[in-house]
N, C-alpha and C positions, 0 to 999 in steps of 0.2 A: 328457926322461923317456922310458923305453921304452914302447912302445904295448902296453897290456895288453888282449889279446883272448882270448876262449875258443877252444878247439880248434874248436868248431862255427862260430864267427865266421870264423876263418881259413880253414876249409874252404869256407864259402860264398863268401867273398871271392875265393878262388882259382878257384872254379867259375864265378862269374858276373860279377865286378866288375873284377878286375885286367886290365890291358891285355895283349894278345897280339900276336905278330908274325904275318906272313903264313902261317907254318907252324903257328900255333896255340900257340906256346910263350909262357908268361907272361914279360913283360918289365918288370914293375914290382913293387915291394914294397908292403905295406899302407901303410907310411909315405909312400911316393911317391904312392900313390893320393890320400891326404888332402892332400898338398901340391899335387898337380895340381888338385884340386877347389878348394882354398882360393885358389890364385893365379888360377884362371880366373874365379871368382865375384868376387873382390876387384878384378879389373880394371875393374869398373864404376865404381869410385871416381874414376878419372882423368877421367871424363866430367863430373864436378861439381867445379868449382874451389873451392867453399866448404867442401868436406869434406876429410877426411884423405886421405893418399896410399895407393895400393893395397898397397905393400909392408908398411906398418904394419898394415892391416886383414887382409891375408893371414895374418900371424902370429896374429892374434886368432882368425880363422876356423879355422886349423889347430888351435889349442889347444882351441877350442870342440868340434870334432869328435873329436879324439884323446883328450880326457878323457871322451868318450862322454856329454857333457851334452846334445848336440844332434846330430841327423843329418838331412840333407835327403832328399827322396824318391829312390828308386832311379835314375830317369833322370839325375839330377844326378851321382850317384856314378859312374855308368857313362860318361856322355857329356861331362861338363865337361872342358874342356881337350883335347878330341879334335876331329877333323874334323866329326863328326856334330853336336855342340854343342847338341842339343835337351834342355832341362832340365825341361820341364813333365811332370807326371804325369797330369793330368786334362783331358779335352776333351769338349765336346758338339758334335756335328756335326748340322746340320739335314738332314732328309729330306723334300724337296719331293714333292708329289703328281704326279710325272711320271716317265716311264721314264728320261729323261736325268738328272733330279735324283736319282733313287734310285741309279742306277749311278755317278753322280758322287760320291755320299756313300760308296759302297763303296770307290771308289778313294781318296778322301781318308782314310778310316779305315785302310785298309791302309798308307798312307804313314806315318800317325801311329803305328800299332802297331809298324811296323818300327823306329821310333826309341825304343820303350819306353813310349809313352803309352797310357793306357786311354781308351776311348771310350764315350760315352753318346749315346743317340738317343731322341727322341720320335717315335714312329710314329703319333701321334694325328692328323696331317694327311693321312694316306693314306686314300683312299676305301675304303669297306667292301667285303667280299665280296658279290658280286651287283650292285653298282652298275655302270652301263654305262660302258665306256671309249669316249670319243667317237670316236677315230680308227678303231676296229675295230667299233664297235657290239656288242661282246661283253661279257659280265659280267666284272668285276674278280675276281681271285683273293683279294683282301683283304690286310690289313696283315700278318698273321702269315706268309703265304707269302713275303713279301719279307724278313722277318727271317731266314729260312732262308738266303737268299743272303749276307747279312752274316755269318752264323755260319760257313758253309763258307769264305768268303774269309778270315775271321779264323783259322780252323783251319789253313789253308794257309800264311798269312803268319807264323804263330807259329814255324814251323821256322827262319826266317831273321831273326827279330826279336831285340832284346836282352833282351826279356822275352816271356813267353807272352801271346797276345792275350786281352784281357778286355774285356767290354762290358756295358752296361746297356740294356735295352729298356724303354721306358716307354709306356704307353697310358692314355688317360683313361678314367675309369669310365663315361662316357656315350658312348663310341665303340661303334658297332654290332658290332664284332668282339671286344668285351671278353670274352665268355664263351669264345670260342676261344683268346684270349690267356691267360686264367686257366688253362686246361687244357693249354696247349702243352707244358709241361715234364714232364707225366706220362709222356711217351714218353722214356725215358732215352737213346735213340739220337739225339735232336735237341737242338740249342741248347746244346751242351757249353761253348761259349765265352760264354754270356750269363747274366746275372742278369735276372730279370723283375720289374717293379714296376708296380702299378696306381696311377695318379695319382687320388686320391679327394678329393672336395670335402666341406666341412662339410654342405652340403645333401644330398649322397648318403648320408652316414652317418646323418643324421636320417631320411631316407627308408628306409634299411635297418632301423633300429631300429623304425620304424613299419610296416614291411612294405608300403610304398607302391609303386605303379607309377611308373616314370619314363620319359621319352622318351630314346631313343638317337639321337644327332644325327649326320647325315652331314656330315663336315667339308668336303666339296666344295661343298655347297649351304647348309650352316648350318640345314637343316630336319630335322624328325623323320624318321627312317628306319624305326624299329621301337619297340616298347614292351618293357619288362622289369620284373620285380619286383626292387626294390633289395635287399630282404631275401634273395631267392634268389641274387642275384649275390654278396652278401657271404658267404652260406653257402658258395658255390663257392670264393671266395677262401680262406676258413678251411680248407675241406676239402683244397684243393690244397696249401696251405702246410703243413698237418699231414702230408700224405702225402709230399711231395717237397721241402719247404723253399722253394718258389716258388709264387706271387709274394709279394714284399713289398709294403708299402703306402708311398706317399709322400703326405703331407698337403698338398694344394695351397694352401689358404688360409694355413696356418702358414708355408709357405715364402715366399709372397708378402709376408707382413708384414715379413720381413727382406730383401726385395729391395732392394739398395742403390741401384739405378738403375732404378726402375720405368718411367721414360720410354722405356727400351729394350724394353719388353714384359715379359710374364710369364716366369718360370723354369719350364720344362716338362720338363726332363730333368736327370739327374745323371751323374756319373762312375760307373764300374762298382761301386764299393762304397757309393755313395749319400751320401757325406759332403760333396759339393760340387755344389749346384744351380747351373747355369750357363746363360747366354744362348746362342743359336746361334752357333757358331764360337768361343765363349769357352773359355779354358783357365785352369788355376790351378796354381801351384807349392806344394808342401807340405813341411813339415819338422816334426820332433817333438822335444820336450824329454824327456829320460830322467829321470823322477822318482827312479829308484833312485840316480842320481848325486848327488842333493841330500839324501840321508839322512845325518844326522849322529848318531852313537852316542856317548852319554856314560854310562859305567857300563853299567847294564842297561836303559837307556831310549834310545829313538830319537826324533829330531826331524826335521822338514823344514826345510832351510835356505831360508826364504822369500825373504830378501834376495838370496841367490845365484841362486835360480830366476828372480826378476824381472830381475836383471842379465843373465843369460843369455838371457832372453826378448827383451830389447831388442836385444841383439846378433844374435840369430837372426832377428828381424824385418828387420834391415838386410841380413842374408845373403839372405833370401827376396826382398826388393825388388831386390837386385843380380841375382838369378837372372832376374827379369823383364827386366832391362836387357841382360844379356849372352847370353841364350838365342838360338839360331837357331830360326826358326819354319817349320813345314812348309808354310804357306800365308799369303798376304798378308792374307786376311780374318781369320785367327787373330791375326796380329801387330797388326792395326789395333785390334781390340777389347781385346786383352790390354794393349796400351800405353795405351789409353784408360781402362781400369778398374783395371789393375794389381792384380788379386786375388791374394792370398796366403793360405795357411792354416797357421798355427802351431798345433800341437797338443801332446799329451802321450802318453807311453807309460810303462810301468812302474808303472801305478796299483795293480795287484794287489800288486806287490812293496812299494810304500809302505805299503799297508794291513797287510801281514804284519809289516813292521818295526814299525809302530805298535801291533801286536796288536789290530787292529780287523777283525772279520769283514766280508767283502764282503756288501753288501745291508743291513747294519744301519743304524739311524738315524745312528750315528757315521760310517759310511762315506759316507752321502749328504752329511753335513755337510762331510767332507773333500773330496769331489768338488766341492761348491759352492765351498769356500774356495780350493782349488788352481786350478780353472779361472778363478775370478774374478781371482786374482792374475795369471795369464798373460794374460787378456783386457785387464786394466788396463795392464799393461806393454806389450803389443803396440800398443794404441791410442796410448799415450804416445809410443812409438818412431815410429809412423807419422806422428804430428803433428810430431815433431821433424824427420823426413825431409822433410815438406812444407815446413817453413821453410828447409831446406837445399837441397832439390831441386825444390820446387814440388809442388802437390797433383796427384792423378790428374786427367787432362784432363776427365773427365766429372763432376768434383766439383760444378760449378755446377748440374747437373740431378739431383743425387743427393738422397736423403732426408736426408743429413746437412746439406746446405746449406739445405734446406727447413726444418729444425729449428733453424737458426742455430748449428750446431756449428762448432768451429774446423776449418780445412782439414786434411786428412789425405792421406797419400801413396797409400793403398790402399783400394779400395772394400770389401774384406773383409780381416780380419787373422787370423781363427782358424778352425780346422777340427780335428776329431779323426779321424785316419785309422786303418786297421787295423794299420799298421806291421808287416806280416808279416816281410819280410826285415830291415829295419833294426833291429827289436827283437832279432833273433838276433845281429846285429853288435854291438849295444849291450849284449847280455847281460841283457835285462830282459823282463818280461812285455809282451804286445802291447797297444797302445792303452789303453783303459780296461776291457778284458775281465778277468774273473776268470781264475784258472788253469784251463786246459782239463783238465789232469791234474797229478798231483804228480810224475809221471815220464812222459815221452813221447818219441817219435822222429818226425821229419819223413819223410813218405812221398813218393816221387817221385824227381826227378833228384838232389836233395840229401837225404842221410840223416844226421841228427844223432845224437849220442850219447844213449843212454837213461841218464838220471841223475836221481835224486830231487832235488827242490828244495832248495837249500843251507840255507834257513831252516828247512825241516822237519827236515833232518839235525841242525841245531843244537839244535832243540827236543827231538828224541828223545834226544839226548845229555844234555841238561839234566835230563830226567826219568828217565834210566837205562833207556831203551827202545831204544837203538841196537843192534838185533838183526839179524843177517844174514838170518834167515828173514823178518822183517817187511819188510826192505828189498826182498827179492825179491818179496814179495807186492805191495808198492807199485809195483814195476816192471811187474808183470803186470796189476794192476787200475787203477793210476793214482789211487787214492783210499784214504782211511782211515775214511770215515764209518761203515762197517760194523763197525769194530773197537771193540767196547764195552769192551775191556780198556784202551783209551787214554782219557785224561781228556776229558770232554765239551767243555771249553773248547778243547782242542787240535783236536778233530774239527770243531768249529764254525768255528774260525779257518781251517782248511785245507780247507774245503768247495771242491769243484770246480764247474765251470760248471753241470752238470746237477743238482747238489744244491742249487742256489740257485733260489728260486721266480721265476717270470716277473715278479711284482710287484717283487721286489727288484732284478732286472736293470733293469727299466724306470725305477725310482726313481733309480738311479745315472745312467742315460742322461739322464733329464730334468734332473737337477741340473747335469750338465755342459752340456747344451744351453742352459741359461739364460745361459751366458757364452760361447757360440760363435756367431759371426756366420754361418758357413756351416752345416754340419750335423755329425752325429756317426756314425761307423761303429761299429755294435754289433750283435752277434747275440744274440738271446734263445734261449739253449740250453735245450732241454727233454729230460727223460728219455724213453726209449722208451715208457714207460707213460702219458705225457701224453695228454690227451684233446683232442678238437676244441674243447670249451668252454675249455680252457686257452689255446688259440690265440686264440679269440674274445676272451677277457678281455684277453690281451696286446695285441691290436690296438686295442681300445677304450681301454685305460688309456694306451697310448702317445699316442693322440690327446688324451685328456683332460689329460694332464700336459704337453703342449706340445712333444712330440718332432716332428721333421720327417719322420721315416720310421721304419718298424719292419720287422724281418724275424725270423722264428722258424726254428729248425732243431731238429727232433726227432731225437734220437740214433738212428742206424740207418737214417734216411731215405736213399734212393738218390741222393745228390748227392756230387760230388767232395770227397774229404777229404785233408788233408795232415798232420794230426796223428794219431798212432796210439800207443796203449799196446799192450803185448804181448798183452793179452787182447781188446781191441776197439778200434774206430775212434772218434775224436772229430771234432767239426766243424772246418772249416778256419779259418785265422786271418788271411788278408789277401791282397788282390789282388796285392801285390808280392812274394810269396814263392813261388817255383817256379811253373812254367807253369800247372798245372791248377787252381790255387788259386782259391777263391771265398769272399768274405765281404762283408757289406754293412752299411750304416748304423752 
């Protein structure tokens, strides 16, 4: 069957993915790219005599990708079957409290980013500003000053990497430098390659609500270094997020409850978009099922092919486990823990497209139920596939010290199996909406190195034709504004169905995120988009509701805030869509 790709998909593949010769000329077709990836990933089969042969699985992997039912993360599409061979998307690098340790982490991050990986760091172990440095007897410049070194290095390495450098900086809520960290991104000239998140505990949030004083702890000594009012710190987080979109929050206690191998210590940092909490040196491979590819239309009704979705999920889980097997690793410490835990993250994209096909407004009770149902199906199929692989290949080596073994569960091949990523670039290739996000606009273009075609959403065009409103003047207005909510001449049902991200309340955004998170072992990438008119109280409510409903992290973005954007309608900019689409891109959770 011919490979059906949109013009935007083919343009992006030519720009970033297809192999080139030494003169920069493209030397493979789109079909050859998918065969390259399928064969390279299927080669893992030959290491396990109890399973099928690689040639048979390569054909299945090729069909899975070229029907656009599933795509792996960008590093796999770029590097599989090449000399580079690094297939992982997400890494967490430890930052020790020493000059050698800090600059070693800078070096390791640069090598990882050169191969297309995104990196996250916990800076919580660095001594605070003003604490004495033993060797010089001079005061330390503090954690935030060292993040600048990582940012500059990432900016430089981005010019020669297969993707732009993207990072996550995490600091605990009780670190003495937390106020400086909260305010760091108010300066638009700094930290262009970083997302910032504060790691907050349940105790801190209780203290913030009660406006109590808390101790800020020097990580070098473990002793109190200063005092602060938790309520004032939380106010500062809300204010900075309202103003510039950073920091986000990571909910420490919620993350630890799903820590698959707690014997290895707590999970203190995530990848750049926040969907994968990881141990130091740990990495994770990602892939996403395209829900749009499983929509079946019968007459004037649409359905989700649930059996087909689960069948593809099982094959996709095998694909991801093979990626762990065949990938080349940037550092021996990374290979050791990745092979010991074998974390993978299977997720979904095209969720907004599915809702539109089902005629269900995003954020409604029905949409929350669909989110719960769909991710539950994927989670169940992924766990089943991981257990089958454990029978065929053996469980992940750290299974005996895992929480699964402690609960008496059957062995599984992977410490984690599910994640929902932002799917920036791969959703363009697949021709679907990104991750579990609503539509950012009804017509938009991508800003930056890759500029896509401005075109209204095809389901909207079909609905306008159905009601006799297919009007060139209306289509032009949609291209300019990206929305129809203000058009009172259109049916209310249509306007509600095609609401865009900033027309959806924070509560509705978070209810969808929480429904998906209930069936995800890692975390969920989701931006709570707010209109320009949103208040600080809107941000505060979003933060607290996300914690209340069991999300692992939350980030808000108020329209017009000064942060890098890659989606744009002709009239104004919208928030960005994913860490793996075009270099300057930023999105989280």
